[in-house]
N, C-alpha and C positions, 0 to 999 in steps of 0.2 A: 474757560479760564474757571468754572465750578469746580470742573473735574480736576485741578491742578490744586485749587486751596485744598477739596477731599483729601487728595494725597497727600498734601503737606502736614497735613493735621494727622490721615493714619500715619504715618511716618513719625511724627513727634509723639504719636502715644505708643506705638511700636518700640521708640526710643526708649520712654519712660519702662516699659516693659524689661527692654534689655537690663536698664540700668538697677532695678528693681532686684531684677535676679542676680546679680552680680553684686550689690549691696545682701543680698540674703544668702551668698554661697551657695545658690543653690548647682546643680550637678553638671558637670560639663555640657552632656549632651543635651539637656535644657536649654542651657545659654545658646549652646549652636544653634539649635533647631530654631529659637527667637530669633537671633542673628541673622541665618539664611531667611526668615522672614522679613525682616528690615532691608536686606540688602535687594531684596526682590522687590519693591515699595521701592525704593531707592532708581532702581533701574529702570521702572516703570516711569517714573518722573523725569530721567533723564538730567543731564549736570549743568556745569556753566553753559550760555549759550547754545541750550538745545543739544549739545552733545552727549550721543547715546553713553552711558556708565553700564561696563560688563559686569554683570553677575559672578563673578571668579570662584564655578564651582564645577564637578564633573557629572555628566549627565547619572540620574538616577540608576541606581544596578551596577555601574561603575566605578572604578577607581583608578588613583595614579601610584607607581611603586616608587619607593627611593630608592639609591643604591644600596642601602643595606637591604630592604628588603629584597632588591632583584639579585644580590650575593645569596640571599637564603632560596628564594627562587631556582636559581641556577646551577644548587649543589642538589637541591631534590630531583629536578630534570636530570642532571647528569648520572643520577644514583637510577631512575626509573630507565635512563636510556641504557644506560650499562647494561640492566637485568635483562631488556628486549632484545639488544644484540647478544647476549650470552647464550640466550635461547635460538638465535638464529636468525631473528627478526631484518629484511630490508626494509627503509621507510619510501613513501609516496609522499606527494603534496596534490591537492585537490583544490577549485577555487572558491572564493567565501561566500560567494553566493551560486546558487544553483537553478534552473527552472523550476517554476513555483510547480508547477504537475510533477515533478521528480519528487517533492517532497511530500505532496500532497496525500493522505489517507495511508500513511506510515505509521502514527505516532498515537493512534486511538482519541482519547481525550484532551492529549498534551497539543494537538494537531492545534489550537488554539493559540498556543504561545509564539507560534513563528511569527518572524518578521518578514513581511511582504514589502517590497519595495514599489516603488513607482515605473507605471509603464515606461521602459526605456526604449526607447524604436520598435516597436513592434514585442516583443518579447517580456513575458510577466516573472519576474525574478524574485526570489526569496534567501534571506538570510540563512545560512547553513544552521539545523537546530542541533545536529550530531556530527557525527564522523562516518558513522556507519553507512548509511543511507547513501552517502556520494561514493564511499569506498564499493558499495552493493555497483553502484551506477558504473563507476570506472570499473567493474569487472566485467560486466556486461558490455559497455562500450568497445572496450578492447580485449575481448574473448579471452579472457585470461581464466582459466581452469582451475591454478592452484598458485599459490602464494602465501607466505608468511609473512606480515608487514606490518610495520605502526607506523603511528601517525601522531604529531602534537601540534595542535590546532586550535586557533580560538574558534569557539559557536556562538551562537546568540539565541534567546529565549526572554520572548516578552513576560517572565515571570514576575511574582512579587519579590522583590530583594529582600533578603532575610542575610545582610551581609555580615551579621556577626558567627552566623554558619555558613559561612564559607559558599554563600549561594547569590550570582550575579547575573547580569544581563548578557553579560558579555564575560567570557571565560574561556579558560583553556581546557579540552581534552585531551587524553595521550590515550590513545586505543591500539591495543595488540591484538590482529585475527590472525587465524589460519583458516584458511580457502581450499580446499579438494574434498576429493574423495577417500575416504579414509575409513580404518575399520573403528568400530564405536568406542567412544568415550577416550580414546587416545589422546588428541587432542584439548579433547575439554578437562582432562585432567591436568595438562600442562598448562592451560589458559588460569587453575587455580593455582598450582604451583608457584606461577608468577606473581599471583596476589600475594602471596604467603610469604614469599620472599621480598618482595617490595615493601610490605608492612614493616616484617622484621628487620631489615636494613634500614630505615627510617627512623625506628625504635619509638613509636610513636602511643607507644603503649598497647594495653591489652585489645584486642579484637578477636571477631567471630567472622567464620564468613560463610552464610548461610547459603544451601543450596537447594532447588525444587527443580519441577519439571512441568513444563505447559501439558504435556501430555497427560500425568498424572493429576493436573487443578480440570482438563477438561472433563476428563472421566469421571472424577469426581462429582461436577458441575450437574454431569448427566446421569449418574444414580441419585443423585440428591433430586434432580426434579427441574433443573435449570433450563428452560426452553432456550435451542441451540443457537437461534437469535440476537440471546442475551449473555453468551459467553463472554463475550469478549468487555463490556460494560460493568457483568458482576467482577470478571479480574481485576478490572480497573477499582471497584471500591475492594473486592479484597487485599490489593496492594496498599490501601491505605491503613491496613491494622498497624505499623509501624509508630503512626503518627495519632490513630484514634483507640478507644478502646473499644471494646467487641459489639456494646451496646449500641453505640453511634455508628459504626458500618451494618450494623443488623438495620437498624432504622433507615438509613441512607438505601438498603438493597430492598426494604418493603417498603418503604414509603415515595422515593423516588423512581425505583428502578422496578418495581410492581412486583418483585416476587412475594411469594406466601410467607408467611411467619414459620411452617412447620418447614420449609425448603432452608431458608436462611437458617435455622437450628440445626439441621442437618449438617449443613455447608459448617457450621459455628463447632461442631464434635469435632470435627476432621483438622481444621485450621487451625487449632489449638496442640495438635501435636507435632514434637519435636522427637531427633534422635540422631541414629546413624545407618548403619546396615543393617543392626535389627529391626530396627522401623521398617526399612524396605521388605525384608521378609513376610513381618507381621501382615502387614497391609495387603502384599500378595495374597493372605489367608484370609482376607476380610470378606465377610459374605457378600457385602453390598459392592465394592470395589472392585473385586476380582471378577465380577459381570462384564467390566469395562476391558474390551481388548487394546484400547489405547494409554489406560492407568496401567495395565499389566503391561506394555512393552515399556512404559517409562519405569516404572518400579524395577523392571530387571536391568534398567541399563543404570538404574542409581546404585544398582546394588555393586555393578560392571567396577563403575567409577570409583566409589567406596574402597573398593581391591585395588585399584590403580592409585588413591592418593594415599593407602597404608605403605603400597614400596616408596612413592616421594615422601613420606614419614611428614606429612601436612593434616593427620585425620585428629591431632588434639587441637585445632582450633575450626576447625568442620563442623555444620552441624545441619542436616536432614532438616527443614524448615517447612511443613503444610503452608504457612502461613503467608510465604515469600512468593509474591505474583506478575509484579514487574510490570505495569501497565503499557507499556509498548505492544504495538499490533506485532511487530514482525517476529517476537519470537518463537521458536517451533519444538524446542527440546529442554534441557538440562538450562536453568536459570540460576543467578548466584549474586551474591549481595556481600561485601564485607563492612562489618560496621564495627565502628569505635566506641568501646563503653565510657571516655573522660568526657571531661567540661571543657570547652575555651571559654577565657573572657576577649573583648571585642578589644581590637587594636585600640590604644590611646591615641591615635591619630585619627580615627574616626568619626563623626558625629554624627548623632543618634538619626537626625536628618535622613542621613545617608545608609546606614548600616539596618536601618527596618525592623529594629527592636530594643524593647526595655531591658531584656535580661540582663544581668554582671555576670554571668556562665550559663552557657548553653550547650545542651549535646549536640556533637557534632552530626552522628548520625551515620547516614551510611560514605564510605570513602572509595569503592569501586563498587563495579557492577558490570552483568554481561550473559551473556549465554549462547545458544544457538540459534539460528536463524536460516535455514536451512531452505524454504523459498525468495529471499527477498530479491536476492539476482537476477532468478527468472520472472521479475515482475517485468524488470526491465529491458530482457533478452526478447528479440523479435518473435523469436520459436519458442520462448517458456524454456529453455535450457534451464534444469535450476544447479546450482554449484554450492554445495553444503558449505557452511559456514559456521565458525566459533569464534568469540573475540570476548574481549575484558577492557572497560575504560577506566581508566584511575581517575577519579575525585581530585586533580592536583586542587584546585583553589582552598579545599576544606582541609586538605592536606596543609596547605602553605597557613593556614590560617592558625592551625596548630603549632607550626615549625616557628611562626614569626611572635607566637605567644612563647614559646621556650625560650626563643631568642631575647625577648624582654625581660622576662626572668631570671635570664642568667648575667652573669657579671662578665663573662665572655667576651671579649671583643671579636667583632665580624668585622673580616677585611672585604672591602667593598672594591678594591682593586688588585691585580695580582704580582705589580713591582715590588722587584727582589730587593734592590736597593738604592740609593737615591745619591748623587753625584753633589758634593756639600764642598765650600772652600773655607779657612780657618781664619783667609784674611783678603784684604781688598783687592782689584783690580786681577781678578784672576776667573774672569768670563771666558775669555776663551780657550783655558786649560779645562776650565769643568767642562765646555762644551765639545773640546775634541776627544772627552775623556768617554763620557755621555753616549758621541757617535761610536768609538770604538767597542762598548758595550752591547749598542745594539746590533751592529756588524756582526757579534761574537753571536747573537740570538739569547742576549741577557735583558730580562724588563726592569729598566732604569727610566728614572726621571732627575730634572733640573728644576729648581726655581727660576720663574721668569723675570729675576733679579739680576742686577750688575754686580751689588754687592750687598747680599742676602748676610745679617748677624748668624753667626753659627748655630746661636741658642733656636731663632727662629727654624733654621733648617732642621734640627734634631727633634722639637716640640713638631713641625709637620710630619716627621715619620713616626711620633708615638701617636698622634691625630688619626694617621691613616695607617697605622698598622706595617709600615712599611720594616724589612725586619734587619736589613741591614744598611750605613751608610758609610759610602767611599770618601774620605775625607784628602782633600789637595790644600798645599801650603809651600808655599818658596822653599822652605827644608826639605819636604818630600820630592817635588820637583828635581831641585839637585840630587837627592840621592837615590833618585830613577826607584821609589816605592809610591805606595797609596795606603795612606792609615785608614783601614778596617774596622769601623767599630757596629757591634752587637748590641743594636737599642734596647732590647730587654736586657741584657744583662749590665748595660755599661761599658763593654769591657772593648779594650782597641789593641789593635796588632799591626805591625807595617808588614805590609804584603809586597812583593815585587811587581812593578808592575806588568813585565810581563805574564805572571801567575794570577793574577787578580781575576781574570776570569776563570780560569780553575777553582779556582779559592771560593767565588760567590756561587758558583756553581756545588760546589763540594757542602758550603754551609745550607744552602737553600734545599738541598736535598735530603738533608740531615732532617732539617727541620721542619 
């Protein structure tokens, strides 16, 4: 009873906090955060007669998508899928959860972000963290040695969500991978061409594609004096250079990873370098780096890669950047990442408690990444047979955040349905005629709607079209039925024309095709 009294007191206090913020016209984010706390307290108390009160919110790091947002998302997916298909890819699907041992040890320091499930009938399972490791398991299990595939599906990470940046705990990945034994750098160049095409077609603003090679990094670490057993952990630290200043990265290397300051400084000299084919040529002559066979092999391939990228006409956006590390353990060769230079706003509908950030506008950062992983399939194959692979993952959630912001800023209407025509009536008692015509249109493959009222007002029917973006209205009246015509109205132009009923389907197809 005492607990209940304390809870009621806490609810009262929290209610006052909310009211005060509203009266002071505090920010929406602040108010939403305090309202969420108030709802949680009320849920603990329960409702009338002990009935449980649900807190109506999505889980942290997840969100709902309304029809407008889904229409934008579908458009993005269509652009990406058409690009993948243009490059000859086929698609597969894999389970949303895998055996825990399949995922363990593949993601370096990010392994702590894997969602483990409770024991189900003797199997230890985890939600998939990405689509690459399940793909490698699929290849090994089915003894596939070459395939060009794309896969679009949800993945899960116990990350700290920053939803304004498009970083969630549940999110889609769009992957394109080429598996098989091919001549050096040709598939790798195609993956970079795909990133270039998609980002250009989506029209997201200026972008850069950074490329590096794990062999160059490993050779660099070796000649700088990093012990072999620290390569991967130092690689994870270098990977933070896009988020942290060099001084902070160096501090982590020295204080947390146990490197000497001299070794860290030598690494710092290299990871500040950027360029193109010329930088690869220069580093091949570098007195320190040229001592590493591994680094020389990577630099020779980098030169070859840039020659192919020149043929594909994408070098204006690609930069060889020695600071790019990509923290995942399975990369063995070329790695790349696409960076957008613009900032985005948090979606208006997203409470601060959910978006995990206070900034009004924040940098989106990476929107695509990938690389070569020649050893991953061999980890799963009983005989250790390797299938060389290279691929790219498009960061659909971050891209979607930008597209959503652009849609909110634009006055252009987003159509949430593909309806071509609404069948309407100008007079009463014409429901059966409306249904009959709607059925004719459906049978002819026309996307048609009818309002679910016996006698709707014509104005209401026209307003429905304006609100939902339906371009045409087929209007029936007693005179039209006698004459065997249908009045076809263009909603945007407010122009009407009588069309013979037998020609209606062709006229609708012609008009919607032109629009």
